[in-house]
N, C-alpha and C positions, 0 to 999 in steps of 0.2 A: 607805614604802621596801623599795628591794630588801630580800629574804630574806638574800643573800649580797653583799652590798655590796663586797669585793672581787675579783667576780667579771664584775663589770658592766664591760665591755671598750667598749664600745660609749657615744661622747660623750666627756664628760667628769668625771674624779671626784666624788663627792659626798663632802665629807674631812666635813661635820659624820656623816654615816654608818656612816666609816669607825673605831668602834673598838676597844679591844683586845678583847672580850668576844665579837668574830667574826672573831676570826683564826686559832683551832683549827680553825674547823667548816669553816670558807672556805681555808683552807690544808689540809687532810686532804681534802677535793673535787678542790681542784686536783689535787692529787697524785693522785689515784684516775685521776683521767681524763688528764694526762699517761701515767701508767703505762697505760690502755689503745690510746694512740694509738702508746707504742710496740711492741705486743704486736705492734698490726696489720703494723708494718716488723715482725718478726722473725718473723712467721707465713711472710711471702714465699715462693716457691718461686722460684728459680733466676731460671727464664727468667720471670719476673713483674716482676720487678723494673725500674724506669724511672727518669726522672729527679723524674718527680713523688711518686711516689706512695716511692720512698726519698730523696732529697738533700730534694726540698723537704716533704716531709712529718716528716722528722727537723727542718726546722730547726722548723714549725712546734708537734710534738709535745706543747711544754713552753711555747709562747708563754706561757699563760693561768697556768700558775702562776708563772712569769717575772715578769711585770706585776701577779700578785698581792704579792709577796715583793718589788719593788720600792716599793710605794707602800707596804707594812710597813716594810721598811730606812728608805727618805727620812722618814717619820713617828718613827723610832727617830733619827732624828739632827734632827729639828727641834723635836718636841714629845717627847723623852722623858721618861718616867715610869713609877711603878715597877710599871704594872700592863700596859706599854706591853712593858716591860725583861722582863719576866716570863713573857707568852708568845711574845714573839719567842725569845727563850734557848729556850726548853720544844719552839719548832716549830723550831728551826735547825739541830737535828742530822739531822732528816728530811731537810729543804729540800737541807741540803749532802751528804747518803749519796748522796739522787738522780740530784743533779748532778754526782758525780764517778764513779755508776754509769754514767751514756749512752755514756761518750768508754770507759768498762773495760766491755764488755758485748759476750760473746764471739756471741752472736746481731744481733745489730746490728751488728756488723763483719762478721758472714758474710756479711751479705745488702748492706751497702757493694760489700764485695768481689766481691759476685754482679754488682753493675752496674758495675763497676770493669774488667771482663771480658768485659761487652757491646761489641758493636759499637756502642752507640748512644752511647758519649761521643765518639765521635773525630764526630759528628752537633751537639754541642754547640754554642750560642754562646757568644762570650768569656765575658761570665758569668757564663751559668750553668756553663760549666768552671770559675772561678775561682772559684764556692760548689762544685761536687765536687771539686776541690783543697784546697780550705781544709779541707774537711769531713775528707775523708782524714787531711790531715797533723796535723790536731785528735786525732784518735782514735791512728793510729800514737806520736803524740809524749803523749799522756795514758798510753799502754803497750797499746795494746789487745789487740795477738799475743804480748802477755807470759804466764807459765801465773801459771794459774786463784791460787795464793797467793802472786802480786806481787799482781796486780791486785786481793785482795783489800784486801793492806795497804794499796796506794792508797786507798781507799776508804775505808779505815781514818782514814789520815791526813789528807786532803780533810777530813770530818768534828771530828778533832781538828783542827785549825788553825783551820775555821771556829770555834768554839768558844772558842779560849784568844786569836785576835786580836779575837774581839767584844769577852773580857774585856781585854783590853790597853786597845781603844778606852773602855771606858766606864770604867775605872777614868781614865786620861786629864781625862774629862770630868767623873768627879769629884773629883778632885782638882784643878782649876782649878776649881771650883765652890767648894770646899770654902774656900778662905784668901781673906778680907779685910783691908784695911788701915784703921783709922778712926783719922781725923784731925780734930779738935775747933778747934785751936788757927790761927786763918789765920797765921798770921805764917811757921808751916810751911812755907807752897804759896810763899816768893816765887821765882819765876823759872817760875813754872808758868800757862802762856797761862789766856787768860780762858775759853775754848769748854772746857781740859781742865776749868777747875774748876767751871764748869756744870754739865758730863756724871759729877764726882764728886759734886755734889749731888743730881744728880735719884735716881743710880744710892742715895747717901744714904737719900735720901724710901724707894726704894724697897725696900729691905732694911729699915732700921730706924726707918721709920714715917713719918709726916707732920709727927707732934711734933718728936721726935727729928732726924730725920734734918735738918730745915730746921736745926739750930744742927751741923750736921756734913761731912765730905766722906767719899765710901768707894771705895779703891781695889780695884783685883783683880786680875786675870793673865791676863782679856782684853786681846789687844793693842793697839785702841783706847785701853783705861786707864789702860798699863803704861808703855805705852811713850811715853808725852809726860813721866814723871815722869821716868821715863832719860834724856831727853833735854834737859830746860830746868831740874828743880826745882834749886836750889841748896842745901838741907839732905844732903847726903853721908849720913849717917845713914838717912832715908826711904830713897836711893837704892839704899845698900847693903840695905837690910830685903826692899825688892820685887825686888834682882836674889836676894836669897839665896832667897825665895821661889819664885822661878822655875826658880829652879839646882837647888835640889831635890824637883823635883815629881816625884812617883810614884818616890822615892825610901824612901822607907820605909813599914813598913806605916799604913793597911789600904792600902794604895794602892802597895805592893810592885811595877813592873812587870819588875826585872829575871830572877828567875824567868821568866816568860811567854817574856820576850825568848828566851832560854837554850831552853825551851821548842820556840817559833816556830822557830830557827834550827835544833835537829835534828833537827824533822819535814822539814823542808825541806831540811837536807841528806840525809837516807833516802830522800827522794821520788825526786832527785838521783841518786843511786845506783841507787836501783830502775829508774830508766830508763835505764843505763848512761850518765851523763851523769858527770864529774868533781866538777860543784859546781852547785847551784842557779844561779847564775850563768849557767854554759852551757846550763841545761835552761829558762831561761825567755828567752834572748836569739835561742837560734835559728833564730826567723822576724821579729826584728827587725834593722833596717838595721844595730846592729851587729854583729852578729848570734853574737859568743861576749861573755864575759866581761872574755877579755885586748884586745879589741880596747878595748873600753868602761873600761878600764884605761887603756890605753894612751891614747885621746884624753882621759882627765879629765890623767894625770900629763906631757904634752904640751902641754895651757890653765896649768898649776901653772907648768911652765918658764916659760912664756911670762908668765906673770903676778908672779912672784916678785919682782923689781926694782924693780917698781911698789911693791907689798905691803908690802915692809920699808922704802922709802923713806917711805909714808906713812905708817907706825909709829912710825918714828924724829921724823919731823917732830913728829907729835900729842904723842909724849913734850916734844920739847925747847919745844912750842907751852906747855904745863901749867908746867912749871919757868921757863918768861921770867914768865909771869905771875903767878906763887904765889912766887917767889923764892926757890923750893928748887931743890936740882940736879934735871939729870936723870936720872927714873929709870924704870922699869917702871910704868903703871896699872896698878889695880883694874877687875874688870871692869864695876862700878857707873860708873867714872868717864867709861869711855871714848864712850858717848851722849853725854855731858857738854861732856866737851870737846873733840868733834868737833863739836857742831855750834856751839863760840864759835867755836872754829875758822874751821867756814866763814863764819858772821858778820862776821869779821873780814875773810878775804881774800875775798869776793864780797860784802860788804854784802846777804846773803842769806837769810832764814828762813823756813823750808817753811812757815813758821803764818802768813807775810804771803800766800800765796794759799790760804789757807785760805777766803776770805770770796768767791773770786770760783767755789767747788768745791760749790755746792747740790745734792745728791743730783736732784734734776730737771731741774736747768739741765743739769746733765751726762748725764743719762737721753736727756733730750730732745734733745740735742744729736748724742749718739750717735748716737741713730735716726736725726736725720737724716742724717747720715756716710754710714749702711748705703744710705739713698735713695740719693743722690750717687751713691756709686762702682759699690755692689753693685747696684741696683735693687730694693731694698727696703722694702718700708713699713712701719710699725711702730704698729700701734691700738690706745692703751689700752681694758679693757670694762671693766665696773662687776662690783666684788665684791661678794661676803657671803661673812661671817662669824657664823656662828650666826642670830640674828635685827637683823645690823646691813645696812645696804646700803651700799656708798662707791661713789662714780662720781668720784674724782677730775677724770679728762676731760673729763668737762661735755658725754659724746659724746650719740650715740641713747640714745635708751631700751631699750638692749639687753635683753638677760635677766643679771642678773649670775651670775657663776659664782663659787660655792662655792670657800675659799681656808682652809689649817689656821691660817690665824690673822689678826689682823685689818692685821697692818702687811705681808700679801703682797699683791700686782699681778697685774695678769692681761693681759695684751698675745693681737694676732694678730700671724703677720708674714706677708706677700702680697705678691708676684711683680709688682712695677709695669708687669712687660712685657705681663702676660699676666691681668692680676687675679686669676688663683688663689693661692688660703691656702694658704699653702708648711706651716702649723703655731703651736700655741700656746706661749705656755711664762707660769709664774710668777718673780718677782722677788721675795726675801726678803732682804734687805740689813742688816739690826742685830741686832744680838746680843742672847744672855737664857739665861736658867739653863738650858732642856730644851734649848739648840738647840749641838751643837758647834761646835769653834773651826775655821777658819783660812774659806775660800771656795770653792764646786767646782758645777761644772755636771753637770747628770743629767739622763740621758731618761725619762719615764717611759714613751715609746712611740713606736713607729717604722711609717710610714705604706707599705702597699706598695700596688704598683698592684691597680684595680680595675674590675669588667665592663667601664665605659665607657673602660677605659684614663686616667683620671686615675690619681691616685697620693692615698691617704686622707694626712690632712694629722697631722705628728709633732705629740710633745708632749714640751717640755721645762721644764728649772726652772734659775736658777742664783741661789744661796746667801752668805751673807757676813758678815762681824763687820762691817762700819761702824761709822763714831761715828754714834749717834743722836744728833735733835733731842732738844735743852731745849726747857721754855714757854717761852724767848724766843727761839729762831734753830729757825730748819731744818737740817737733817743737810752740815755742815760740814764736806767730805771733804777728806782732805790729797790731794796728786798722786801720791804711793805706792796711797793707795785706788782714786783713780780710774785708776790704771790696771789696780788688781787690779779693777774693774769690766770697763774694753774687754778684761780677758783671758776673764774669764769667759763675755762676751757673743761670744770667736769662738771661743770651744766650743761654743756652743749654735750660732751660725751656721754651724762645721761639722752639726753632729746636722738643723738644720732645714731645712738647704739639701742635704740627703741626697737620689738620686735615682736611688739603686739598687733595679734590682728584690726584692732581697733584702736582708732585716730586717738578718739577720749580716753582712753586707755595707756598711751605711749609715751614714752618719757617721761617729760618732770610734768606730768599732769597726775601728781601725789598730793598726798595728804606734805601740807606746807613743813610742819614739824620733822619730816622727810627726805621732802628737796635739796634741803641744804649741806645730806651728807653726802651725795658726789662731788660734792664742789667742794665743802670742808677737805675733806681728804687727801685731796691734791695737794691742799697748802702746807702740806709733811714733807715730801719730795723736795720742798723750797729747802729743808732744813738739812740733808744726809748727805753726806760727802759724796758714795758714790753715783748720787742722780744729780748735784749741783756740780759734780766733774762735767757732766754729757751739757753745760751749757754757760756755766757760767766765767765764761773767757773774756780776758781782759780786751778791748774793742782795739787797741793799740799792739799789742803783744800775742796775741791769743793765748796765751799762760793761766792756767786755772785757778782758782784763790787761793796764794801763798797758806799752809799747815796752821799758820802764826794765826795769820789775819783769821781763820777759822776757827781756832780754838776760842779765840777774842769776840767773835760771833755767838757763839755756842754759849759762851757765859755769860752774856749781856742780854741774851735772848729774853731771858725771865724778868729782865732789869724793870721796874712799877708794875708786875704784871699784875698788881693788887688793884692796880687804879685801870689796866686795861683789862681788867675783869668785870670789873666793879659799873666803868663806864655801860658797859653793853649791858646789864643787870639793871640798872640806870633807867637805858632806854627802854629795856622789857617790861621794869614797875609801869613809866612812867603810860605807857601805851594799854596796860592794863589797866591802871586807876583810871584813866579817862574812858576807859571801854566797860567797864563794869563799876565804878563807882558815879566817877563825874559825870557821869552823860545820866542819871539819873535826880539831880541835884540841881541848881544854879552854878551857870558857868561863867557867870559874870565875871569871877575874879578866876580865872583860870589860871594865868600863873602863877599866886600867891598860894592856889591849891599844888600845883604839883610841884611846888617847891618846898612847901610843907609837907607831901605826902615824900619827898626825894630826901631829907633830911639827914639818911642814915646810909646813901648812897653816895651822896654830892659831896666832893673834897670843902675843908673849909677855907676861904677867901678873904683877902679884905674888901675887895670891891665881887659881891654875889653876880657870876655872870644867869644871865634867862635858860631856861631849858629851853631843849632844839625844840620845842614843838613847832614852832611858826614857822619851820622853813624843813618840818621831818618827813618828807616825799614819801618815805616810805611806809607812813600812818593815812597821808591824807592824799594822796597826790592820783588816788584814783580808787572806784565806789568800794572794794575792800581791799588788796594789795596785802601787805602787811599787819592792816589792823586787826587787834588784838592777838595778833601773832608772833611780834617782834620776840618774843620767847624763844622763838623756830631756833633764832642762832644759835643759843645758847645747849639748846635741847639735841640738834642735830649733832653740836661737837661734841658732846659727850657720846654720841653715838659714832661719830669719825677716828676720835683718839681710840677708842676703843678697838673697833674694827682695827687701824691702824696697828693697833698690837698682834694683828695676828701676819701680818706683812714682817714688822719683827720679828719675828719669832721666825718666819718661814722665810724670808732677803727678800728685804725691798724692793729688788728686782726679777723676784720672783714670777713666771712667768704663768705658773701653771694657777696662784695663787690671783695672780688679774686678771689671767681667761676665766676665774670664779668669779671672781668679783663681778665682772662683766656681763657674765652670764645668768647670775645670781641678782645682782641689784642694776645694772645700767641695763641691761635689753626685757628685765620685768616690766618697767611702768608701773601701772598699778592694776597689774592681771591679778594679785594678791595682796592683804592690807601690809603694810610694812613693814610691823612688829615680826609675822610670820617672814617674809624675806627676810629682816635682817638675824634669824636666829636660823634662817638658810644657810648663810655666809657663815657666820660666827659659830652656832651652836648651842650658842644659850642668848639669855637675853642681854642688853648692854649694861653695864657698869659704868660709874663716875669716875670712882677711881686715877684710870691712866688718866684724867683731862685736867684733874687733879696736879696729877704728877708733874706732867707735860708741863703745866704752865707754873712748877717750881710753889705749889699750895697746901702741898698736903703736910702732913702734920700738927 
């Protein structure tokens, strides 16, 4: 066993050795090494600076530190424990402070400027020049040329934000895990699909023990558990109880998040003002496609105007439908009634139930078909490898007798991704798909390691991961996914391909290190293949018969695709508006009445209900679980959705399985990372700027 397991960069991580008791020592060593590397750059004389010892050296200086810290933060998100949380939070200030100091270091900035003023710059090739220019902008926008007092304050703000946002994330996780609903009377489960019942019984066994659990059903606030209750359960009281628990998440002590949000907002606004910006949105978006908060806000407002008529009509129809079926007068719905009556209306209008599709989406079939799709379109081969968890070995693929790779949980699988044209190993990745109490909510992709060219001209393989909280298997059934969960799998796989197919010579320009309103293009475009007959037939196979989706059911699925599309669109626009309002407006005012202010802002974005739900703010991890994250940038999802809908028109024109188009997308988008401005990369693939009409047409919101 290595004495410093977090610092072993060669090969793949040995997760069994990555224990909390190694964190303090390994991170301390990594911090010291990184500081030594930076000191060499500081000591350069002006005439000594060159691209390798200045720009490239700066990129390499902290690589070992951030690789190790990446492993730690990943474990914190998938294997959270009191021991890991304690040591993570203990080391977080030092790591955050170190990172903040780099771009605020006057001596480093002096070395960079010396190189910038040299004649060598004019001789840089385009990729090296891009790294140089991006590095200079990183320093300038961080405040490198500000007076020392302001730079010191920016360092402190970064450290404070890291701690407060970590606390926010922990409280969302802890509050979610604390709540459960135990049902012992099966009569109360009328309407609930069998899949959801089995999952609830399995949860009961896990949480209550074999004896008591076999006589109960347990529901949680994790999406696979909560959503079927709100959609299908006839019992109005139970739906209300589950909704109320979700609505009150992180409202009260001991998991109260509003004070943390106020602190985060205040710190971000102060940071923006020190940097000479009016608000945090303007500070964050300067180098993104939107350029500033006003343009992002305008984009959201324009989409809202186009969506509003459909949104209003849908909600009126739903209220009328409930009145018709109950014999009551038309009135507003309660929030816990919306999913239930929406499902009944969809069933009546289209003779379609999402549960009808679930038998056709066993997760392994979905993954196998998705990988086959990647082969056919993008020229990529995905091969599963044996895994090892503690003393257990798993070989799901029954492949060659390879050495099993270490994983952090027995559910995790491991794959190689290979270029079919050259046979080159482009990278490898882990997949961890099901929920557990030690794992944060949601779905995500992360890059653990970014490969660079080596002496023989080849590139080191990349290493990444994809995680989710999808429907888990039960003793009687495999993991049968909803269609929405299938889209989630494809979405995160798109992010992963962006990372693993990256072919830029510099780590910081590779893969997903792009503007955040561009980063969702590769992920969201993958979701389109979840709606096409030709691609569905590759992975939508009945878990018992192996049959594809019957044509009649497929047509029903298509007809129901845009059911409540106005509400779906408006929900995302509301999240984006909330985000921009917080970071453009409320941050500059008194936020003591945060919820009231947000409700007023979102008045034209939220449907009218009998009981007004709280906004998502207190549990909005996208905005508040990291120092920046999607803060002031949630609009990116819709921005990139415009890009993906438009870009997919080319696949529709050329053929959705057209390998020529797929390889071109891989070469002009996936492999390019941040080697050129995103609007240029988009034009390289499409031959023009993006258009919004394909998104509106796809969503049934045109006209």
